[in-house]
C-alpha positions in Angstrom: -5.6 -165.7 -33.1 -4.1 -169.3 -34.0 -5.9 -172.5 -33.1 -3.6 -173.2 -30.3 -4.0 -169.7 -28.8 -7.6 -170.1 -28.7 -7.1 -173.7 -26.7 -4.9 -171.9 -24.7 -7.0 -169.0 -23.6 -10.0 -171.3 -23.4 -8.1 -174.0 -20.7 -7.2 -170.8 -18.7 -10.9 -169.2 -18.8 -11.6 -173.1 -17.4 -9.5 -172.6 -14.9 -10.6 -169.7 -13.8 -14.1 -170.7 -13.7 -13.1 -174.1 -11.6 -11.5 -172.0 -9.0 -14.8 -169.3 -8.8 -17.3 -171.9 -8.8 -15.3 -173.9 -6.0 -14.8 -170.6 -3.8 -18.3 -168.9 -4.5 -19.9 -172.8 -3.7 -17.8 -172.6 -0.3 -18.6 -169.0 0.6 -22.6 -170.0 0.5 -22.2 -172.6 3.1 -21.9 -171.7 7.0 -20.2 -173.6 9.4 -23.3 -175.0 11.0 -24.9 -175.8 7.8 -21.6 -178.4 7.1 -22.3 -179.5 10.6 -19.0 -178.1 12.1 -18.5 -176.7 15.8 -18.5 -172.9 16.3 -16.5 -171.2 18.6 -17.5 -167.8 20.1 -14.1 -166.6 19.3 -13.7 -168.1 15.9 -13.6 -164.7 13.5 -13.7 -165.3 10.3 -12.2 -163.2 7.2 -13.9 -164.7 4.3 -17.3 -165.9 4.0 -18.9 -169.4 4.5 -16.3 -172.2 4.8 -12.7 -171.9 5.1 -10.7 -174.0 2.2 -9.2 -176.1 5.2 -12.9 -177.0 6.1 -13.9 -177.9 2.7 -10.7 -180.2 2.5 -11.3 -181.8 5.5 -15.3 -182.5 4.7 -14.2 -183.9 1.2 -11.4 -186.2 2.8 -8.6 -184.4 1.0 -5.5 -182.6 2.0 -5.5 -178.8 2.3 -2.7 -178.3 -0.3 -4.8 -180.7 -2.7 -7.7 -178.3 -2.3 -5.6 -175.3 -3.1 -4.2 -177.2 -6.0 -7.8 -177.6 -7.5 -8.9 -174.0 -6.6 -6.6 -173.0 -8.7 -7.6 -174.8 -11.7 -5.2 -177.5 -11.8 -7.4 -180.4 -12.2 -5.2 -183.1 -13.9 -5.9 -186.7 -12.9 -9.0 -185.8 -10.6 -10.3 -189.3 -9.7 -14.0 -189.6 -8.9 -13.8 -190.0 -5.3 -12.5 -186.3 -5.0 -15.5 -185.2 -7.0 -17.8 -187.1 -4.8 -15.9 -185.8 -1.6 -16.1 -182.3 -2.9 -20.0 -183.0 -4.2 -20.6 -183.6 -0.3 -18.6 -180.7 1.6 -20.1 -178.5 -0.7 -23.5 -179.9 -1.1 -23.8 -179.7 -4.7 -26.6 -180.6 -6.2 -26.9 -182.8 -9.8 -26.7 -179.9 -12.0 -23.7 -178.6 -10.0 -22.1 -181.6 -10.0 -22.7 -182.3 -13.5 -20.9 -178.3 -14.2 -18.0 -179.4 -11.8 -17.3 -182.6 -13.5 -17.1 -180.9 -17.1 -15.0 -178.3 -16.3 -12.6 -180.6 -14.4 -13.0 -183.1 -17.2 -11.8 -180.1 -19.6 -9.2 -178.6 -17.7 -7.2 -181.9 -17.3 -7.0 -182.6 -21.0 -4.1 -181.5 -23.0 -6.3 -180.7 -26.0 -10.0 -179.7 -26.6 -12.6 -182.6 -27.2 -13.8 -183.5 -30.4 -17.4 -182.7 -30.4 -20.1 -182.7 -32.7 -20.4 -179.0 -34.2 -24.5 -178.2 -32.9 -26.8 -178.0 -35.6 -28.6 -174.5 -36.6 -30.5 -176.3 -39.1 -33.7 -177.7 -38.2 -34.9 -181.0 -39.7 -37.7 -181.1 -41.8 -39.6 -184.1 -39.6 -39.0 -181.8 -36.7 -40.6 -178.3 -37.9 -43.4 -180.8 -39.2 -44.2 -182.2 -35.5 -43.8 -178.3 -34.3 -46.6 -177.9 -37.1 -48.9 -180.5 -35.9 -49.1 -179.0 -32.5 -51.7 -176.6 -33.8 -53.0 -175.7 -29.9 -49.5 -176.2 -28.0 -47.0 -173.1 -28.4 -43.6 -175.3 -29.8 -40.1 -174.2 -30.2 -36.8 -175.8 -31.1 -34.0 -174.1 -29.1 -30.2 -174.7 -28.7 -27.9 -174.0 -26.0 -27.2 -170.6 -26.5 -31.1 -169.8 -26.6 -31.5 -169.4 -30.2 -34.9 -170.0 -30.9 -34.2 -172.1 -34.1 -37.6 -173.3 -35.1 -41.3 -172.5 -33.9 -45.0 -173.4 -34.8 -47.4 -170.4 -35.4 -48.9 -170.4 -31.7 -45.6 -170.5 -30.4 -44.6 -167.4 -32.5 -48.0 -165.8 -31.8 -46.9 -166.4 -28.0 -43.7 -165.0 -28.4 -44.5 -162.1 -30.5 -42.4 -159.4 -28.1 -39.5 -162.1 -28.6 -39.8 -161.9 -32.4 -40.3 -158.8 -32.8 -36.3 -158.3 -32.9 -35.8 -158.5 -37.0 -32.3 -160.3 -35.8 -32.4 -164.0 -36.7 -32.3 -166.3 -35.1 -34.3 -164.7 -32.2 -32.5 -165.8 -28.9 -34.3 -165.5 -25.6 -30.9 -164.9 -23.7 -30.7 -161.5 -25.6 -34.0 -160.7 -25.3 -34.1 -161.3 -21.3 -31.5 -159.1 -21.0 -31.0 -156.2 -23.7 -34.9 -155.7 -24.3 -36.9 -153.8 -22.1 -40.0 -155.7 -23.0 -38.6 -158.7 -21.0 -39.7 -157.4 -17.8 -43.2 -157.0 -18.8 -43.5 -159.7 -20.6 -42.2 -162.3 -18.1 -44.2 -161.9 -14.6 -41.4 -163.8 -12.9 -38.5 -161.5 -14.7 -35.9 -162.2 -12.0 -36.4 -166.2 -12.0 -36.2 -166.0 -15.4 -33.1 -163.8 -15.6 -31.6 -166.3 -13.0 -32.5 -169.5 -15.1 -31.2 -168.0 -18.1 -27.4 -167.2 -16.7 -27.8 -170.5 -15.0 -28.6 -172.6 -18.2 -25.8 -170.3 -20.3 -23.3 -171.2 -17.2 -24.3 -174.9 -17.4 -23.7 -174.7 -21.1 -20.5 -172.9 -21.0 -19.3 -175.8 -18.8 -20.2 -178.2 -21.4 -18.6 -176.6 -24.0 -16.0 -173.7 -23.2 -15.1 -173.9 -27.0 -18.2 -172.8 -28.3 -17.1 -169.3 -29.7 -20.7 -168.5 -30.5 -21.6 -169.0 -27.0 -18.6 -166.9 -25.9 -19.8 -164.3 -28.1 -22.9 -164.2 -26.8 -21.9 -164.1 -23.0 -19.4 -161.4 -24.0 -21.9 -159.1 -25.8 -24.2 -159.7 -22.7 -21.7 -159.1 -20.0 -20.6 -156.0 -22.0 -24.0 -154.7 -22.7 -25.9 -155.8 -19.5 -24.6 -155.0 -15.9 -27.5 -156.8 -14.6 -26.3 -160.2 -16.5 -22.6 -159.5 -15.2 -24.1 -159.5 -11.7 -25.8 -162.8 -12.1 -23.2 -164.3 -14.0 -20.6 -163.5 -11.1 -22.9 -166.1 -9.0 -21.4 -168.8 -10.9 -24.8 -170.5 -10.3 -25.9 -173.4 -12.8 -29.1 -175.2 -13.7 -30.9 -177.7 -15.3 -34.9 -177.8 -15.5 -36.7 -179.7 -18.2 -39.8 -178.6 -16.3 -41.8 -176.0 -14.6 -44.3 -173.2 -15.3 -43.6 -169.8 -17.1 -45.7 -166.8 -16.2 -45.9 -164.2 -19.0 -47.9 -161.1 -19.8 -48.6 -161.2 -23.3 -49.5 -157.9 -25.1 -52.9 -158.8 -26.2 -54.1 -162.0 -24.2 -53.0 -160.8 -20.7 -51.5 -163.3 -18.0 -50.5 -167.0 -18.9 -49.6 -169.7 -16.3 -47.8 -171.8 -18.5 -46.5 -175.2 -17.8 -43.6 -175.9 -20.3 -41.4 -179.4 -21.0 -38.2 -179.7 -22.5 -37.6 -182.8 -25.0 -33.7 -182.9 -26.1 -33.2 -184.2 -29.5 -30.6 -187.0 -29.4 -30.1 -187.1 -32.8 -29.7 -183.4 -33.3 -26.7 -182.1 -30.8 -27.7 -179.2 -29.0 -31.4 -179.1 -29.6 -34.4 -179.7 -27.6 -38.0 -179.1 -28.1 -39.6 -176.6 -25.9 -43.4 -176.9 -25.3 -46.3 -174.9 -23.6 -49.5 -175.9 -22.2 -52.3 -174.9 -19.9 -54.7 -176.4 -17.7 -57.9 -177.2 -19.2 -60.5 -174.9 -18.9 -58.4 -172.8 -17.5 -58.1 -168.8 -18.5 -54.9 -169.4 -19.6 -56.4 -172.0 -22.1 -59.0 -169.7 -23.2 -56.1 -167.1 -24.0 -53.8 -169.8 -26.3 -57.3 -170.4 -28.2 -57.5 -166.8 -29.0 -54.1 -167.2 -29.8 -54.2 -169.8 -31.9 -57.2 -168.7 -33.9 -55.3 -165.4 -34.7 -52.2 -167.7 -35.7 -54.6 -169.7 -38.0 -55.2 -166.6 -40.0 -51.9 -166.1 -40.4 -52.0 -162.4 -38.8 -49.4 -161.2 -36.0 -51.3 -160.8 -32.6 -49.2 -157.4 -31.8 -50.0 -155.7 -34.8 -51.8 -152.5 -35.4 -54.1 -151.1 -32.6 -52.4 -154.1 -30.5 -49.2 -153.0 -31.1 -50.0 -149.3 -30.0 -51.7 -150.5 -27.2 -48.8 -152.2 -26.4 -46.4 -149.8 -26.5 -48.6 -147.0 -24.7 -50.4 -149.5 -22.1 -53.7 -149.0 -23.1 -56.2 -151.2 -22.3 -57.1 -153.9 -24.6 -60.8 -155.6 -25.3 -58.9 -159.0 -24.8 -56.6 -158.8 -22.5 -55.4 -156.8 -19.4 -53.0 -154.8 -21.4 -52.5 -151.9 -19.2 -49.6 -152.8 -17.0 -47.0 -150.6 -16.3 -43.7 -151.2 -17.8 -40.3 -151.3 -16.0 
């Protein structure tokens, strides 16, 4: 396909994303939540707010709201965006997503962006390696693990079990049954993964690798398709991940994301543990394994993980979904 054809297809997809995002956002808000009067005989054919109600709350005409929902975003002003944010009760991540979609749809040519770096600079790798008691990774917006330190590899051993490189967290979540056991809060992780991919797609709809990944997940995972259709977006840079490691058992891991401004699209992800907690003890055990160069999921431990048999070092015997 020609470059012009690629551009046209991407713009058409962006217009569709605008339409679906706006319609799903107004469908989730009831008239009561919007502070609108509701009458007993008011029968609604659609969930949530009507298009005309959103237009009124946003301070624009119903005709203009219809135009926006068709993806015609040329010349959308900040005041219109402010009105939509107010009417649809969008959070910071949703506003940024909408602005990115509108900006892309309103331009006549694809924006010139620095291509995302896939190689990790040696200085960044040295930073990871110096964090011997902290699992640390470098990720891009697709969820590719571009680099990791030894403890990170030990912690995410099930993710790295797939020989395909780079390891991809998004694919692991939706295409590997081990993810259901590994993430104790799987439903939240799955929703967050989709929301992050949705936000990334809004920032750069011309990213072919990202589009290919989303297409692969949509083709192979009905669960992904269902969650993707919700058009939820999220930006989270901190939180707590609940995992069940195949050898050391349950861990509660606070995490932090640190964007790397010099490396477009890359961020450092770190996990820590509360001092003197069972999670800290488990990380120390993994660190000892990592220091020897041995995999914590190998030999008997790997057999225990596959069969669900008890482990001497952790509560491995949980049933897999």
